Every structure is written in structure tokens, then in C-alpha cells.
KOLKOL-406649 format. One line per field, with one value per residue: x, y, z of N, C-alpha, C in turn; residue in three letters. Coordinates in steps of 0.001 Angstrom, whole numbers, plus 500000, padded with zeros to 6 digits. Last residue first. Layout:
npx	X_...
npy	Y_...
npz	Z_...
capx	X_...
capy	Y_...
capz	Z_...
cpx	X_...
cpy	Y_...
cpz	Z_...
type	ALA_...
! end
This chain:
npx	510495_508948_507366_508584_510556_508865_510476_510834_512599_514039_513968_515146_513064_510175_508547_505672_504926_504450_505411_503328_501034_500995_501488_498441_497717_498854_498053_495234_494436_495491_493902_491282_491389_489329_487339_486758_484883_486356_487657_485838_484829_486945_487247_484687_485111_487301_486208_484225_486408_490035_492465_495100_497617_499519_501154_503661_505125_506920_508589_508162_509157_508206_508252_508294_506562_508177_506582_506656
npy	514610_513081_512241_513290_510692_507998_505621_501786_499216_496797_494611_495838_497802_499783_501817_501650_499796_497699_498247_500185_498989_497158_499069_500381_498057_497121_499731_500054_496959_498222_499526_498732_495462_493059_491753_492389_493742_495728_497225_497953_499813_501548_502570_503938_505982_506831_508757_510014_511475_511867_512145_513692_512200_511022_507788_506320_504352_501113_498080_495441_493512_490209_487244_484571_481490_478508_475466_472521
npz	493670_490768_488820_486282_486233_487614_489526_489495_491843_490117_488461_485675_486042_484655_483242_484705_488108_489850_492601_492484_492886_495214_497133_497190_497692_500312_501976_501573_502881_505988_506408_506045_506833_505495_503647_501492_501665_503444_501036_499335_501115_501443_498737_498416_500176_499401_496647_498020_499038_498455_500175_501721_504882_507266_508682_510726_509358_509593_509938_512317_514794_515514_518469_518185_519931_519376_518298_520531
capx	510220_509815_506417_507905_511150_509473_509421_511559_510732_513915_513530_515537_514383_511498_510104_506433_504818_503558_505664_504705_500869_500950_502822_500538_497724_498522_499532_495618_494118_496173_494666_491287_491142_490589_487593_487878_484390_484847_487950_486664_483484_486223_488377_485255_484487_487413_487313_483907_484763_488462_491308_494415_496694_498134_501732_501975_505532_505816_509192_507624_508973_509156_507919_509297_506807_507753_507429_505855
capy	516112_513134_512169_513606_512390_509000_506774_503152_499934_498086_494676_494541_497356_498915_501757_501377_501192_497401_496657_500383_500034_496986_498013_500491_498636_495966_499154_500565_497372_496788_500273_499742_496788_492881_491313_490849_492661_494927_496370_496313_498731_501474_502132_502362_504534_506472_506961_508745_510894_512122_511105_514079_511524_511652_509590_507287_505147_501769_499109_496025_494526_491288_489185_485548_483249_479415_476704_473634
capz	493823_491667_490103_486260_486824_486626_489406_488977_491677_490670_489652_486634_485348_485799_483816_483475_487251_488381_491274_492858_491953_493709_496926_497185_496732_499753_501651_501105_501745_504844_506407_505014_507007_506134_504821_501341_500378_503942_502632_499149_500726_502006_499902_497283_500520_500893_496625_497206_500133_498568_499815_501360_503541_507238_507423_510405_509975_509100_510074_510990_514885_514949_517783_518463_518715_520373_518086_520013
cpx	511485_509909_507867_507430_509889_509481_509719_510691_511608_512720_513605_515408_514926_512151_510850_507816_505608_503575_505003_505422_502699_501465_502544_501249_498563_498438_499518_497139_495127_495857_495481_492512_491539_490435_488909_488114_485992_484842_486650_487196_484266_485599_487283_486198_484058_486272_487411_485173_484808_487434_490434_493718_495387_498156_500246_502523_504221_506025_508469_507673_508983_508799_508423_508471_507899_508363_507380_506698
cpy	516414_514751_512616_513493_513012_510473_507222_504532_501099_499289_495799_494872_496793_498530_500402_502124_500318_498956_497007_499453_500166_497671_497147_500195_499886_497052_498787_500088_498428_497148_499113_499722_497050_494874_491475_490786_491840_494001_495595_495666_497575_499733_501024_501808_503854_506059_506411_507713_510158_511528_512342_512778_512396_512361_509661_508027_505478_502724_500006_497301_495540_492448_489884_486732_484097_481244_477783_474610
cpz	494081_492179_491123_487934_487236_486458_488305_489195_490923_490533_490183_488748_486340_485485_484457_483847_486397_487489_490099_492125_491363_492472_495669_496219_495982_497729_500609_500976_501070_503153_505247_504872_506481_505960_505662_503087_501409_503123_503043_500844_500479_501748_500990_497711_500069_500980_497845_497514_499005_498981_499324_500568_503147_505781_506871_509481_509615_510227_509170_511009_512482_514949_517106_517666_519251_518912_518931_519565
type	ASP_ARG_PHE_GLU_SER_PRO_CYS_MET_ARG_GLU_GLY_ASP_GLU_GLU_GLY_GLU_MET_ASN_ASP_LEU_ALA_TYR_GLU_ILE_MET_GLN_ASN_ILE_LEU_LYS_ASN_ARG_SER_ILE_GLY_TYR_GLU_SER_ALA_LYS_ARG_ASP_ILE_GLU_ARG_LEU_THR_ASP_VAL_SER_ILE_ARG_MET_SER_ILE_VAL_GLU_LYS_GLU_PHE_LYS_LYS_PRO_ILE_PHE_LYS_ALA_MET
! end
């Protein structure tokens, strides 16, 4: 039997403001897929970042108007 080796994934706790309607939709979708709200939001963010226009050579690029 293979041994269990725990891995630490780097994550950071954040706070964000989101509309009530959007949160309800996220909760509904998370329930449909049987996953947590947190997992769904993380997957949605990863998908959005991976599919933004302007990506070159697999690098995530952010349009200048979105930069701080």
C-alpha cells in the first residue's frame, strides 16, 4: 500500500464583496456540482485567467487597464 504523504498547498485567505444575486447563483451552482463554494470560485477564477484574451506562450497576461 502506498504511503500517504501530506502536501501543503499555498493558499491565502481573502475577503471580497460580491452581490447577493451573484452569491446565490454561485451557491446554486456549487450545490449542483456537489462542491464547496470556495472550490467553485477558485475553479472559475482559474478558468477566467486561463482564457483571457492576450495570452502568449501560455503566460497569463492582464490588460493594462486592469492593473493597479
